[in-house]
mmCIF file as gemmi writes it, N, C-alpha and C atoms, coordinates in Angstrom:
data_model
loop_
_atom_site.group_PDB
_atom_site.id
_atom_site.type_symbol
_atom_site.label_atom_id
_atom_site.label_alt_id
_atom_site.label_comp_id
_atom_site.label_asym_id
_atom_site.label_entity_id
_atom_site.label_seq_id
_atom_site.pdbx_PDB_ins_code
_atom_site.Cartn_x
_atom_site.Cartn_y
_atom_site.Cartn_z
_atom_site.occupancy
_atom_site.B_iso_or_equiv
_atom_site.pdbx_formal_charge
_atom_site.auth_seq_id
_atom_site.auth_asym_id
_atom_site.pdbx_PDB_model_num
ATOM 1 N N . MET Axp A 1 ? 0.855 -1.173 0 1 0 ? 1 A 1
ATOM 2 C CA . MET Axp A 1 ? 0 0 0 1 0 ? 1 A 1
ATOM 3 C C . MET Axp A 1 ? 0.9 1.234 0 1 0 ? 1 A 1
ATOM 4 N N . ALA Axp A 2 ? 0.563 2.198 -0.837 1 0 ? 2 A 1
ATOM 5 C CA . ALA Axp A 2 ? 1.358 3.421 -0.95 1 0 ? 2 A 1
ATOM 6 C C . ALA Axp A 2 ? 1.016 4.4 0.166 1 0 ? 2 A 1
ATOM 7 N N . MET Axp A 3 ? 2.035 5.107 0.598 1 0 ? 3 A 1
ATOM 8 C CA . MET Axp A 3 ? 1.826 6.191 1.558 1 0 ? 3 A 1
ATOM 9 C C . MET Axp A 3 ? 1.695 7.48 0.764 1 0 ? 3 A 1
ATOM 10 N N . ILE Axp A 4 ? 0.755 8.287 1.138 1 0 ? 4 A 1
ATOM 11 C CA . ILE Axp A 4 ? 0.56 9.57 0.488 1 0 ? 4 A 1
ATOM 12 C C . ILE Axp A 4 ? 0.706 10.654 1.541 1 0 ? 4 A 1
ATOM 13 N N . SER Axp A 5 ? 1.449 11.664 1.213 1 0 ? 5 A 1
ATOM 14 C CA . SER Axp A 5 ? 1.535 12.797 2.121 1 0 ? 5 A 1
ATOM 15 C C . SER Axp A 5 ? 1.214 14.054 1.33 1 0 ? 5 A 1
ATOM 16 N N . PHE Axp A 6 ? 0.659 15.031 2.013 1 0 ? 6 A 1
ATOM 17 C CA . PHE Axp A 6 ? 0.362 16.304 1.367 1 0 ? 6 A 1
ATOM 18 C C . PHE Axp A 6 ? 0.479 17.408 2.4 1 0 ? 6 A 1
ATOM 19 N N . ARG Axp A 7 ? 0.606 18.614 1.915 1 0 ? 7 A 1
ATOM 20 C CA . ARG Axp A 7 ? 0.732 19.768 2.799 1 0 ? 7 A 1
ATOM 21 C C . ARG Axp A 7 ? -0.519 20.627 2.656 1 0 ? 7 A 1
ATOM 22 N N . PRO Axp A 8 ? -1.459 20.441 3.559 1 0 ? 8 A 1
ATOM 23 C CA . PRO Axp A 8 ? -2.693 21.236 3.461 1 0 ? 8 A 1
ATOM 24 C C . PRO Axp A 8 ? -2.429 22.69 3.874 1 0 ? 8 A 1
ATOM 25 N N . ASP Axp A 9 ? -3.134 23.592 3.206 1 0 ? 9 A 1
ATOM 26 C CA . ASP Axp A 9 ? -3.085 24.984 3.652 1 0 ? 9 A 1
ATOM 27 C C . ASP Axp A 9 ? -3.968 25.101 4.895 1 0 ? 9 A 1
ATOM 28 N N . GLU Axp A 10 ? -4.029 26.289 5.474 1 0 ? 10 A 1
ATOM 29 C CA . GLU Axp A 10 ? -4.775 26.458 6.729 1 0 ? 10 A 1
ATOM 30 C C . GLU Axp A 10 ? -6.261 26.12 6.558 1 0 ? 10 A 1
ATOM 31 N N . GLN Axp A 11 ? -6.855 26.571 5.475 1 0 ? 11 A 1
ATOM 32 C CA . GLN Axp A 11 ? -8.279 26.305 5.241 1 0 ? 11 A 1
ATOM 33 C C . GLN Axp A 11 ? -8.527 24.807 5.102 1 0 ? 11 A 1
ATOM 34 N N . THR Axp A 12 ? -7.702 24.136 4.318 1 0 ? 12 A 1
ATOM 35 C CA . THR Axp A 12 ? -7.859 22.691 4.133 1 0 ? 12 A 1
ATOM 36 C C . THR Axp A 12 ? -7.663 21.952 5.441 1 0 ? 12 A 1
ATOM 37 N N . GLU Axp A 13 ? -6.712 22.384 6.238 1 0 ? 13 A 1
ATOM 38 C CA . GLU Axp A 13 ? -6.479 21.747 7.535 1 0 ? 13 A 1
ATOM 39 C C . GLU Axp A 13 ? -7.701 21.901 8.437 1 0 ? 13 A 1
ATOM 40 N N . ARG Axp A 14 ? -8.303 23.097 8.46 1 0 ? 14 A 1
ATOM 41 C CA . ARG Axp A 14 ? -9.53 23.313 9.269 1 0 ? 14 A 1
ATOM 42 C C . ARG Axp A 14 ? -10.655 22.408 8.778 1 0 ? 14 A 1
ATOM 43 N N . GLU Axp A 15 ? -10.83 22.37 7.466 1 0 ? 15 A 1
ATOM 44 C CA . GLU Axp A 15 ? -11.906 21.549 6.898 1 0 ? 15 A 1
ATOM 45 C C . GLU Axp A 15 ? -11.681 20.071 7.186 1 0 ? 15 A 1
ATOM 46 N N . LEU Axp A 16 ? -10.44 19.63 7.072 1 0 ? 16 A 1
ATOM 47 C CA . LEU Axp A 16 ? -10.115 18.231 7.352 1 0 ? 16 A 1
ATOM 48 C C . LEU Axp A 16 ? -10.345 17.898 8.819 1 0 ? 16 A 1
ATOM 49 N N . ARG Axp A 17 ? -10.015 18.834 9.707 1 0 ? 17 A 1
ATOM 50 C CA . ARG Axp A 17 ? -10.277 18.618 11.143 1 0 ? 17 A 1
ATOM 51 C C . ARG Axp A 17 ? -11.768 18.402 11.384 1 0 ? 17 A 1
ATOM 52 N N . GLU Axp A 18 ? -12.595 19.219 10.728 1 0 ? 18 A 1
ATOM 53 C CA . GLU Axp A 18 ? -14.046 19.063 10.901 1 0 ? 18 A 1
ATOM 54 C C . GLU Axp A 18 ? -14.535 17.743 10.326 1 0 ? 18 A 1
ATOM 55 N N . LEU Axp A 19 ? -14.04 17.401 9.147 1 0 ? 19 A 1
ATOM 56 C CA . LEU Axp A 19 ? -14.472 16.158 8.512 1 0 ? 19 A 1
ATOM 57 C C . LEU Axp A 19 ? -14.039 14.921 9.286 1 0 ? 19 A 1
ATOM 58 N N . THR Axp A 20 ? -12.929 15.008 9.98 1 0 ? 20 A 1
ATOM 59 C CA . THR Axp A 20 ? -12.402 13.837 10.687 1 0 ? 20 A 1
ATOM 60 C C . THR Axp A 20 ? -12.781 13.805 12.153 1 0 ? 20 A 1
ATOM 61 N N . GLU Axp A 21 ? -13.59 14.745 12.582 1 0 ? 21 A 1
ATOM 62 C CA . GLU Axp A 21 ? -13.975 14.8 13.993 1 0 ? 21 A 1
ATOM 63 C C . GLU Axp A 21 ? -14.488 13.44 14.458 1 0 ? 21 A 1
ATOM 64 N N . GLY Axp A 22 ? -13.722 12.812 15.325 1 0 ? 22 A 1
ATOM 65 C CA . GLY Axp A 22 ? -14.116 11.51 15.858 1 0 ? 22 A 1
ATOM 66 C C . GLY Axp A 22 ? -13.871 10.352 14.902 1 0 ? 22 A 1
ATOM 67 N N . ARG Axp A 23 ? -13.192 10.608 13.787 1 0 ? 23 A 1
ATOM 68 C CA . ARG Axp A 23 ? -12.966 9.545 12.8 1 0 ? 23 A 1
ATOM 69 C C . ARG Axp A 23 ? -11.49 9.496 12.421 1 0 ? 23 A 1
ATOM 70 N N . ASP Axp A 24 ? -11.095 8.38 11.912 1 0 ? 24 A 1
ATOM 71 C CA . ASP Axp A 24 ? -9.723 8.19 11.459 1 0 ? 24 A 1
ATOM 72 C C . ASP Axp A 24 ? -9.476 9 10.186 1 0 ? 24 A 1
ATOM 73 N N . ARG Axp A 25 ? -8.401 9.762 10.167 1 0 ? 25 A 1
ATOM 74 C CA . ARG Axp A 25 ? -8.076 10.643 9.04 1 0 ? 25 A 1
ATOM 75 C C . ARG Axp A 25 ? -7.914 9.856 7.732 1 0 ? 25 A 1
ATOM 76 N N . SER Axp A 26 ? -7.265 8.719 7.816 1 0 ? 26 A 1
ATOM 77 C CA . SER Axp A 26 ? -7.054 7.905 6.613 1 0 ? 26 A 1
ATOM 78 C C . SER Axp A 26 ? -8.373 7.437 6.013 1 0 ? 26 A 1
ATOM 79 N N . THR Axp A 27 ? -9.294 7.039 6.875 1 0 ? 27 A 1
ATOM 80 C CA . THR Axp A 27 ? -10.604 6.589 6.404 1 0 ? 27 A 1
ATOM 81 C C . THR Axp A 27 ? -11.333 7.725 5.701 1 0 ? 27 A 1
ATOM 82 N N . VAL Axp A 28 ? -11.307 8.895 6.295 1 0 ? 28 A 1
ATOM 83 C CA . VAL Axp A 28 ? -11.981 10.051 5.71 1 0 ? 28 A 1
ATOM 84 C C . VAL Axp A 28 ? -11.358 10.395 4.361 1 0 ? 28 A 1
ATOM 85 N N . LEU Axp A 29 ? -10.04 10.401 4.289 1 0 ? 29 A 1
ATOM 86 C CA . LEU Axp A 29 ? -9.371 10.726 3.029 1 0 ? 29 A 1
ATOM 87 C C . LEU Axp A 29 ? -9.691 9.696 1.949 1 0 ? 29 A 1
ATOM 88 N N . ARG Axp A 30 ? -9.732 8.413 2.309 1 0 ? 30 A 1
ATOM 89 C CA . ARG Axp A 30 ? -10.108 7.378 1.332 1 0 ? 30 A 1
ATOM 90 C C . ARG Axp A 30 ? -11.518 7.628 0.821 1 0 ? 30 A 1
ATOM 91 N N . GLU Axp A 31 ? -12.445 7.948 1.729 1 0 ? 31 A 1
ATOM 92 C CA . GLU Axp A 31 ? -13.825 8.223 1.318 1 0 ? 31 A 1
ATOM 93 C C . GLU Axp A 31 ? -13.899 9.42 0.376 1 0 ? 31 A 1
ATOM 94 N N . LEU Axp A 32 ? -13.16 10.479 0.705 1 0 ? 32 A 1
ATOM 95 C CA . LEU Axp A 32 ? -13.18 11.674 -0.138 1 0 ? 32 A 1
ATOM 96 C C . LEU Axp A 32 ? -12.609 11.396 -1.525 1 0 ? 32 A 1
ATOM 97 N N . ILE Axp A 33 ? -11.533 10.621 -1.588 1 0 ? 33 A 1
ATOM 98 C CA . ILE Axp A 33 ? -10.951 10.269 -2.879 1 0 ? 33 A 1
ATOM 99 C C . ILE Axp A 33 ? -11.94 9.426 -3.68 1 0 ? 33 A 1
ATOM 100 N N . HIS Axp A 34 ? -12.577 8.464 -3.02 1 0 ? 34 A 1
ATOM 101 C CA . HIS Axp A 34 ? -13.566 7.619 -3.699 1 0 ? 34 A 1
ATOM 102 C C . HIS Axp A 34 ? -14.727 8.47 -4.223 1 0 ? 34 A 1
ATOM 103 N N . GLU Axp A 35 ? -15.235 9.377 -3.402 1 0 ? 35 A 1
ATOM 104 C CA . GLU Axp A 35 ? -16.343 10.245 -3.83 1 0 ? 35 A 1
ATOM 105 C C . GLU Axp A 35 ? -15.941 11.1 -5.032 1 0 ? 35 A 1
ATOM 106 N N . ALA Axp A 36 ? -14.733 11.631 -5.01 1 0 ? 36 A 1
ATOM 107 C CA . ALA Axp A 36 ? -14.252 12.442 -6.134 1 0 ? 36 A 1
ATOM 108 C C . ALA Axp A 36 ? -14.133 11.593 -7.396 1 0 ? 36 A 1
ATOM 109 N N . TYR Axp A 37 ? -13.68 10.365 -7.247 1 0 ? 37 A 1
ATOM 110 C CA . TYR Axp A 37 ? -13.545 9.462 -8.387 1 0 ? 37 A 1
ATOM 111 C C . TYR Axp A 37 ? -14.917 9.134 -8.982 1 0 ? 37 A 1
ATOM 112 N N . VAL Axp A 38 ? -15.871 8.796 -8.139 1 0 ? 38 A 1
ATOM 113 C CA . VAL Axp A 38 ? -17.217 8.48 -8.612 1 0 ? 38 A 1
ATOM 114 C C . VAL Axp A 38 ? -17.843 9.699 -9.291 1 0 ? 38 A 1
ATOM 115 N N . GLU Axp A 39 ? -17.662 10.874 -8.724 1 0 ? 39 A 1
ATOM 116 C CA . GLU Axp A 39 ? -18.191 12.09 -9.336 1 0 ? 39 A 1
ATOM 117 C C . GLU Axp A 39 ? -17.56 12.312 -10.715 1 0 ? 39 A 1
ATOM 118 N N . ARG Axp A 40 ? -16.288 12.017 -10.824 1 0 ? 40 A 1
ATOM 119 C CA . ARG Axp A 40 ? -15.621 12.145 -12.13 1 0 ? 40 A 1
ATOM 120 C C . ARG Axp A 40 ? -16.231 11.192 -13.148 1 0 ? 40 A 1
ATOM 121 N N . LEU Axp A 41 ? -16.514 9.954 -12.733 1 0 ? 41 A 1
ATOM 122 C CA . LEU Axp A 41 ? -17.153 8.993 -13.64 1 0 ? 41 A 1
ATOM 123 C C . LEU Axp A 41 ? -18.531 9.481 -14.074 1 0 ? 41 A 1
ATOM 124 N N . TYR Axp A 42 ? -19.328 10 -13.128 1 0 ? 42 A 1
ATOM 125 C CA . TYR Axp A 42 ? -20.65 10.523 -13.47 1 0 ? 42 A 1
ATOM 126 C C . TYR Axp A 42 ? -20.548 11.726 -14.402 1 0 ? 42 A 1
ATOM 127 N N . ALA Axp A 43 ? -19.575 12.591 -14.172 1 0 ? 43 A 1
ATOM 128 C CA . ALA Axp A 43 ? -19.388 13.752 -15.047 1 0 ? 43 A 1
ATOM 129 C C . ALA Axp A 43 ? -19.043 13.299 -16.459 1 0 ? 43 A 1
ATOM 130 N N . GLN Axp A 44 ? -18.19 12.294 -16.567 1 0 ? 44 A 1
ATOM 131 C CA . GLN Axp A 44 ? -17.83 11.769 -17.886 1 0 ? 44 A 1
ATOM 132 C C . GLN Axp A 44 ? -19.047 11.154 -18.566 1 0 ? 44 A 1
ATOM 133 N N . ALA Axp A 45 ? -19.867 10.431 -17.799 1 0 ? 45 A 1
ATOM 134 C CA . ALA Axp A 45 ? -21.077 9.831 -18.366 1 0 ? 45 A 1
ATOM 135 C C . ALA Axp A 45 ? -22.043 10.911 -18.857 1 0 ? 45 A 1
ATOM 136 N N . ARG Axp A 46 ? -22.174 11.999 -18.088 1 0 ? 46 A 1
ATOM 137 C CA . ARG Axp A 46 ? -23.039 13.105 -18.523 1 0 ? 46 A 1
ATOM 138 C C . ARG Axp A 46 ? -22.519 13.725 -19.808 1 0 ? 46 A 1
ATOM 139 N N . GLU Axp A 47 ? -21.204 13.92 -19.89 1 0 ? 47 A 1
ATOM 140 C CA . GLU Axp A 47 ? -20.604 14.484 -21.103 1 0 ? 47 A 1
ATOM 141 C C . GLU Axp A 47 ? -20.82 13.564 -22.296 1 0 ? 47 A 1
ATOM 142 N N . ASP Axp A 48 ? -20.641 12.265 -22.086 1 0 ? 48 A 1
ATOM 143 C CA . ASP Axp A 48 ? -20.848 11.298 -23.166 1 0 ? 48 A 1
ATOM 144 C C . ASP Axp A 48 ? -22.303 11.295 -23.626 1 0 ? 48 A 1
ATOM 145 N N . ALA Axp A 49 ? -23.222 11.32 -22.669 1 0 ? 49 A 1
ATOM 146 C CA . ALA Axp A 49 ? -24.648 11.321 -23.011 1 0 ? 49 A 1
ATOM 147 C C . ALA Axp A 49 ? -25.017 12.579 -23.806 1 0 ? 49 A 1
ATOM 148 N N . GLU Axp A 50 ? -24.48 13.713 -23.393 1 0 ? 50 A 1
ATOM 149 C CA . GLU Axp A 50 ? -24.756 14.967 -24.096 1 0 ? 50 A 1
ATOM 150 C C . GLU Axp A 50 ? -24.176 14.929 -25.511 1 0 ? 50 A 1
ATOM 151 N N . ARG Axp A 51 ? -22.977 14.405 -25.638 1 0 ? 51 A 1
ATOM 152 C CA . ARG Axp A 51 ? -22.355 14.288 -26.958 1 0 ? 51 A 1
ATOM 153 C C . ARG Axp A 51 ? -23.178 13.375 -27.856 1 0 ? 51 A 1
ATOM 154 N N . LEU Axp A 52 ? -23.612 12.233 -27.323 1 0 ? 52 A 1
ATOM 155 C CA . LEU Axp A 52 ? -24.404 11.29 -28.117 1 0 ? 52 A 1
ATOM 156 C C . LEU Axp A 52 ? -25.779 11.847 -28.457 1 0 ? 52 A 1
ATOM 157 N N . ARG Axp A 53 ? -26.319 12.667 -27.57 1 0 ? 53 A 1
ATOM 158 C CA . ARG Axp A 53 ? -27.634 13.258 -27.819 1 0 ? 53 A 1
ATOM 159 C C . ARG Axp A 53 ? -27.624 14.11 -29.088 1 0 ? 53 A 1
ATOM 160 N N . HIS Axp A 54 ? -26.469 14.675 -29.405 1 0 ? 54 A 1
ATOM 161 C CA . HIS Axp A 54 ? -26.357 15.537 -30.58 1 0 ? 54 A 1
ATOM 162 C C . HIS Axp A 54 ? -25.664 14.85 -31.754 1 0 ? 54 A 1
ATOM 163 N N . ASP Axp A 55 ? -25.322 13.581 -31.595 1 0 ? 55 A 1
ATOM 164 C CA . ASP Axp A 55 ? -24.613 12.843 -32.643 1 0 ? 55 A 1
ATOM 165 C C . ASP Axp A 55 ? -25.63 12.329 -33.667 1 0 ? 55 A 1
ATOM 166 N N . GLU Axp A 56 ? -25.522 12.818 -34.904 1 0 ? 56 A 1
ATOM 167 C CA . GLU Axp A 56 ? -26.499 12.465 -35.945 1 0 ? 56 A 1
ATOM 168 C C . GLU Axp A 56 ? -26.505 10.973 -36.254 1 0 ? 56 A 1
ATOM 169 N N . ALA Axp A 57 ? -25.345 10.34 -36.293 1 0 ? 57 A 1
ATOM 170 C CA . ALA Axp A 57 ? -25.288 8.903 -36.575 1 0 ? 57 A 1
ATOM 171 C C . ALA Axp A 57 ? -25.964 8.114 -35.455 1 0 ? 57 A 1
ATOM 172 N N . ASP Axp A 58 ? -25.765 8.539 -34.224 1 0 ? 58 A 1
ATOM 173 C CA . ASP Axp A 58 ? -26.395 7.855 -33.096 1 0 ? 58 A 1
ATOM 174 C C . ASP Axp A 58 ? -27.909 8.05 -33.125 1 0 ? 58 A 1
ATOM 175 N N . LYS Axp A 59 ? -28.353 9.266 -33.458 1 0 ? 59 A 1
ATOM 176 C CA . LYS Axp A 59 ? -29.794 9.519 -33.575 1 0 ? 59 A 1
ATOM 177 C C . LYS Axp A 59 ? -30.411 8.606 -34.625 1 0 ? 59 A 1
ATOM 178 N N . ALA Axp A 60 ? -29.744 8.478 -35.765 1 0 ? 60 A 1
ATOM 179 C CA . ALA Axp A 60 ? -30.26 7.626 -36.844 1 0 ? 60 A 1
ATOM 180 C C . ALA Axp A 60 ? -30.345 6.178 -36.388 1 0 ? 60 A 1
ATOM 181 N N . GLU Axp A 61 ? -29.327 5.721 -35.664 1 0 ? 61 A 1
ATOM 182 C CA . GLU Axp A 61 ? -29.327 4.342 -35.168 1 0 ? 61 A 1
ATOM 183 C C . GLU Axp A 61 ? -30.457 4.122 -34.17 1 0 ? 61 A 1
ATOM 184 N N . ARG Axp A 62 ? -30.677 5.076 -33.277 1 0 ? 62 A 1
ATOM 185 C CA . ARG Axp A 62 ? -31.791 4.942 -32.314 1 0 ? 62 A 1
ATOM 186 C C . ARG Axp A 62 ? -33.129 4.905 -33.03 1 0 ? 62 A 1
ATOM 187 N N . SER Axp A 63 ? -33.276 5.726 -34.059 1 0 ? 63 A 1
ATOM 188 C CA . SER Axp A 63 ? -34.53 5.738 -34.838 1 0 ? 63 A 1
ATOM 189 C C . SER Axp A 63 ? -34.729 4.402 -35.541 1 0 ? 63 A 1
ATOM 190 N N . ARG Axp A 64 ? -33.654 3.873 -36.121 1 0 ? 64 A 1
ATOM 191 C CA . ARG Axp A 64 ? -33.738 2.583 -36.81 1 0 ? 64 A 1
ATOM 192 C C . ARG Axp A 64 ? -34.16 1.484 -35.835 1 0 ? 64 A 1
ATOM 193 N N . ILE Axp A 65 ? -33.562 1.478 -34.653 1 0 ? 65 A 1
ATOM 194 C CA . ILE Axp A 65 ? -33.901 0.462 -33.653 1 0 ? 65 A 1
ATOM 195 C C . ILE Axp A 65 ? -35.341 0.614 -33.199 1 0 ? 65 A 1
ATOM 196 N N . ALA Axp A 66 ? -35.765 1.857 -32.948 1 0 ? 66 A 1
ATOM 197 C CA . ALA Axp A 66 ? -37.146 2.097 -32.508 1 0 ? 66 A 1
ATOM 198 C C . ALA Axp A 66 ? -38.13 1.621 -33.571 1 0 ? 66 A 1
ATOM 199 N N . GLU Axp A 67 ? -37.818 1.894 -34.825 1 0 ? 67 A 1
ATOM 200 C CA . GLU Axp A 67 ? -38.703 1.463 -35.916 1 0 ? 67 A 1
ATOM 201 C C . GLU Axp A 67 ? -38.731 -0.057 -36 1 0 ? 67 A 1
ATOM 202 N N . GLU Axp A 68 ? -37.582 -0.67 -35.841 1 0 ? 68 A 1
ATOM 203 C CA . GLU Axp A 68 ? -37.48 -2.128 -35.899 1 0 ? 68 A 1
ATOM 204 C C . GLU Axp A 68 ? -38.267 -2.787 -34.77 1 0 ? 68 A 1
ATOM 205 N N . MET Axp A 69 ? -38.253 -2.162 -33.601 1 0 ? 69 A 1
ATOM 206 C CA . MET Axp A 69 ? -38.945 -2.73 -32.446 1 0 ? 69 A 1
ATOM 207 C C . MET Axp A 69 ? -40.447 -2.505 -32.522 1 0 ? 69 A 1
ATOM 208 N N . GLY Axp A 70 ? -40.863 -1.521 -33.273 1 0 ? 70 A 1
ATOM 209 C CA . GLY Axp A 70 ? -42.281 -1.26 -33.393 1 0 ? 70 A 1
ATOM 210 C C . GLY Axp A 70 ? -42.817 -0.458 -32.213 1 0 ? 70 A 1
ATOM 211 N N . ASP Axp A 71 ? -44.085 -0.592 -31.968 1 0 ? 71 A 1
ATOM 212 C CA . ASP Axp A 71 ? -44.777 0.147 -30.924 1 0 ? 71 A 1
ATOM 213 C C . ASP Axp A 71 ? -44.274 -0.292 -29.548 1 0 ? 71 A 1
ATOM 214 N N . PRO Axp A 72 ? -43.686 0.633 -28.771 1 0 ? 72 A 1
ATOM 215 C CA . PRO Axp A 72 ? -43.165 0.238 -27.443 1 0 ? 72 A 1
ATOM 216 C C . PRO Axp A 72 ? -44.259 -0.2 -26.484 1 0 ? 72 A 1
ATOM 217 N N . ASP Axp A 73 ? -45.496 0.237 -26.71 1 0 ? 73 A 1
ATOM 218 C CA . ASP Axp A 73 ? -46.597 -0.169 -25.836 1 0 ? 73 A 1
ATOM 219 C C . ASP Axp A 73 ? -46.94 -1.647 -26.034 1 0 ? 73 A 1
ATOM 220 N N . ALA Axp A 74 ? -46.539 -2.193 -27.175 1 0 ? 74 A 1
ATOM 221 C CA . ALA Axp A 74 ? -46.811 -3.591 -27.431 1 0 ? 74 A 1
ATOM 222 C C . ALA Axp A 74 ? -45.942 -4.501 -26.57 1 0 ? 74 A 1
ATOM 223 N N . TRP Axp A 75 ? -44.836 -3.96 -26.065 1 0 ? 75 A 1
ATOM 224 C CA . TRP Axp A 75 ? -43.942 -4.742 -25.234 1 0 ? 75 A 1
ATOM 225 C C . TRP Axp A 75 ? -44.484 -4.788 -23.843 1 0 ? 75 A 1
């Protein structure tokens, strides 16, 4: 397991003290890193969805599939 060290500024140190109140600092930092990672994945998914929403080839493919499937109420 890698050791990570960083030099927090005063504001970050205050915020970290509040976040770790009664909790292990390492656990809190792992949670924060995980949350940031998940948020990054969601942001990428939103960007991809927005890009595909405007992609003409993708729109045509969705239309073709919808036509092929017929009336969705029949399902």
